[in-house]
ZAMARGU-4260 file (C-alpha; in steps of 0.2 Angstrom, whole numbers, plus 5000, padded with zeros to 4 digits):
<rodrens>
0) 4884/5143/4858 | 4902/5146/4855 | 4915/5133/4852 | 4934/5135/4857 | 4944/5141/4842
5) 4959/5131/4835 | 4971/5144/4842 | 4964/5141/4860 | 4965/5122/4858 | 4983/5123/4852
10) 4988/5134/4866 | 4980/5122/4879 | 4989/5107/4871 | 5007/5112/4876 | 5001/5114/4894
15) 4993/5098/4895 | 5008/5089/4887 | 5019/5098/4900 | 5009/5092/4914 | 5008/5074/4908
20) 5027/5074/4905 | 5029/5080/4923 | 5018/5067/4930 | 5026/5053/4920 | 5043/5059/4925
25) 5038/5060/4944 | 5030/5043/4943 | 5046/5036/4935 | 5057/5042/4949 | 5044/5036/4962
30) 5044/5018/4954 | 5063/5019/4952 | 5066/5023/4970 | 5054/5009/4976 | 5061/4995/4965
35) 5079/5001/4970 | 5077/4996/4988 | 5087/4980/4987 | 5083/4975/5005 | 5064/4976/5002
40) 5066/4967/4986 | 5076/4953/4994 | 5063/4951/5008 | 5050/4950/4994 | 5059/4936/4985
45) 5065/4926/4999 | 5055/4930/5014 | 5037/4927/5007 | 5040/4909/5003 | 5051/4906/5018
50) 5037/4913/5029 | 5024/4902/5021 | 5035/4887/5024 | 5040/4891/5042 | 5022/4895/5048
55) 5014/4881/5038 | 5026/4869/5047 | 5021/4875/5064 | 5002/4871/5062 | 4994/4855/5057
60) 4978/4853/5048 | 4966/4854/5063 | 4949/4862/5061 | 4947/4879/5069 | 4932/4891/5069
65) 4933/4907/5060 | 4919/4920/5060 | 4915/4924/5042 | 4905/4940/5044 | 4898/4940/5026
70) 4886/4926/5031 | 4887/4928/5050 | 4891/4910/5052 | 4907/4901/5060 | 4916/4893/5046
75) 4925/4877/5051 | 4942/4880/5042 | 4959/4871/5040 | 4970/4879/5053 | 4986/4876/5042
80) 4978/4884/5027 | 4971/4899/5037 | 4988/4902/5044 | 4996/4902/5026 | 4983/4916/5022
85) 4987/4927/5037 | 5006/4924/5034 | 5004/4931/5017 | 4995/4946/5024 | 5009/4948/5036
90) 5023/4948/5024 | 5014/4959/5012 | 5010/4972/5025 | 5028/4972/5031 | 5036/4974/5014
95) 5025/4987/5006 | 5024/4997/5022 | 5043/4997/5023 | 5045/5001/5005 | 5033/5016/5005
100) 5040/5022/5022 | 5058/5021/5016 | 5054/5029/4999 | 5044/5044/5006 | 5058/5047/5019
105) 5073/5046/5008 | 5065/5057/4994 | 5058/5071/5005 | 5072/5083/5001 | 5072/5079/4982
110) 5053/5081/4982 | 5055/5098/4990 | 5068/5103/4977 | 5056/5098/4963 | 5042/5109/4970
115) 5055/5124/4971 | 5060/5120/4953 | 5042/5121/4947 | 5033/5105/4950 | 5016/5106/4956
120) 5013/5096/4972 | 4997/5088/4965 | 5008/5080/4951 | 5020/5073/4965 | 5005/5067/4975
125) 4998/5058/4960 | 5015/5050/4956 | 5016/5044/4974 | 4999/5036/4973 | 5003/5028/4956
130) 5019/5021/4963 | 5010/5014/4978 | 4996/5006/4968 | 5008/4998/4956 | 5020/4991/4969
135) 5005/4985/4980 | 4998/4975/4965 | 5014/4967/4960 | 5019/4962/4978 | 5001/4955/4981
140) 5002/4945/4964 | 5019/4938/4969 | 5013/4933/4986 | 4997/4925/4979 | 5007/4915/4966
145) 5020/4909/4979 | 5005/4903/4989 | 5001/4890/4975 | 5017/4880/4980 | 5010/4877/4997
150) 4991/4876/4994 | 4978/4880/4980 | 4964/4890/4987 | 4947/4889/4978 | 4948/4907/4972
155) 4965/4914/4969 | 4959/4930/4962 | 4949/4934/4978 | 4965/4930/4988 | 4975/4942/4977
160) 4961/4955/4980 | 4963/4953/4999 | 4982/4954/4998 | 4981/4969/4986 | 4969/4978/4998
165) 4980/4975/5013 | 4995/4981/5003 | 4987/4997/4999 | 4982/5000/5017 | 5000/4998/5023
170) 5007/5007/5008 | 4997/5022/5014 | 5002/5019/5032 | 5021/5019/5026 | 5018/5035/5016
175) 5010/5043/5032 | 5024/5037/5043 | 5038/5042/5031 | 5030/5060/5030 | 5030/5062/5049
180) 5044/5051/5056 | 5062/5056/5053 | 5071/5041/5061 | 5072/5026/5050 | 5073/5014/5065
185) 5057/5022/5073 | 5048/5020/5057 | 5053/5003/5053 | 5048/4998/5071 | 5031/5005/5069
190) 5028/4996/5053 | 5033/4980/5060 | 5023/4981/5077 | 5007/4987/5069 | 5008/4974/5055
195) 5012/4960/5067 | 4998/4964/5080 | 4986/4968/5066 | 4988/4952/5056 | 4991/4940/5071
200) 4975/4945/5079 | 4965/4940/5064 | 4970/4922/5065 | 4959/4912/5078 | 4973/4898/5080
205) 4978/4899/5098 | 4972/4917/5099 | 4959/4921/5112 | 4956/4938/5104 | 4951/4931/5087
210) 4932/4932/5081 | 4929/4946/5093 | 4919/4962/5087 | 4934/4973/5091 | 4944/4966/5077
215) 4933/4975/5064 | 4942/4991/5069 | 4959/4984/5064 | 4966/4988/5047 | 4968/4970/5041
220) 4950/4965/5046 | 4942/4968/5029 | 4957/4960/5019 | 4956/4945/5030 | 4938/4943/5027
225) 4941/4944/5008 | 4955/4931/5008 | 4945/4919/5019 | 4931/4920/5007 | 4943/4916/4993
230) 4951/4902/5002 | 4937/4893/5009 | 4921/4898/5000 | 4916/4898/4981 | 4907/4915/4981
235) 4911/4933/4982 | 4899/4943/4993 | 4909/4960/4993 | 4910/4960/5012 | 4926/4967/5018
240) 4929/4979/5003 | 4920/4994/5013 | 4932/4991/5028 | 4947/4990/5017 | 4942/5006/5007
245) 4940/5016/5023 | 4957/5012/5029 | 4965/5015/5012 | 4957/5032/5010 | 4959/5038/5028
250) 4978/5033/5029 | 4981/5040/5011 | 4973/5056/5015 | 4984/5058/5031 | 5000/5053/5022
255) 4997/5065/5007 | 4992/5079/5018 | 5008/5077/5028 | 5018/5075/5012 | 5010/5091/5005
260) 5014/5101/5021 | 5032/5095/5021 | 5035/5099/5002 | 5026/5116/5002 | 5037/5130/4996
265) 5037/5145/5008 | 5043/5163/5003 | 5052/5175/5014 | 5036/5183/5019 | 5029/5167/5026
270) 5017/5164/5012 | 5016/5148/5003 | 5017/5146/4984 | 5001/5138/4978 | 5007/5136/4960
275) 5023/5132/4951 | 5037/5144/4954 | 5043/5142/4936 | 5042/5132/4921 | 5044/5113/4923
280) 5060/5108/4915 | 5073/5095/4917 | 5076/5090/4935 | 5091/5083/4944 | 5093/5064/4946
285) 5084/5056/4961 | 5095/5052/4976 | 5102/5035/4977
</rodrens>
């Protein structure tokens, strides 16, 4: 059995370092673009607590039946508190979906230049995913903490998990829309309409569609089941994670595929460059 020589290991180390540096640089640009969106940051800071307050004021503390699929029973829950949970889901999906859509759309030309300068598409794809996960986790954490000013659920970590799952779903949706839609107004409209219809239908308060079997095919079905478990029960069954994971993976794969196709470098003969076209070096500053 042969072992790699010191010379081979030392030759592989610079390549690994170069790849890691490229990944960190691309991730830095992705996170910088996401956090530089002042409109979305303003929505996050102001709109989340404001939406909690407005929707919470519209509904009293009457009892409403919610079908908790993990146990198969109809939970009798507080309509005011349930509305707060769905309001949180609504704000998170809007903000994260818009953030990823705007970032993917605005950086398309810059990402393509990075590929032409030698960046591997896999590196850029991993950077996009990393930025999406970080932003989704932070936005979900802020929404969960803001909820404490209006109501204290029995299990805040479960509520955060549901928020995080829905944020990932709509982050992947924003990535997909940003890779295929060129109009900012059209993309923003799609994110708003899908988010509103999806989250509103999950709330059984004055909603004849709620508790119907068809809702399990909606993106926010799994996250809603998770946040209801955290808001009105004291146990974690894991139900809803599967639905959430399916939507995340499906939308992320679609978005990454479209992003890969849009940034692929084609030569004059019509063939694409599968690998880097040159050594990875310093890149230009990301567009503002």
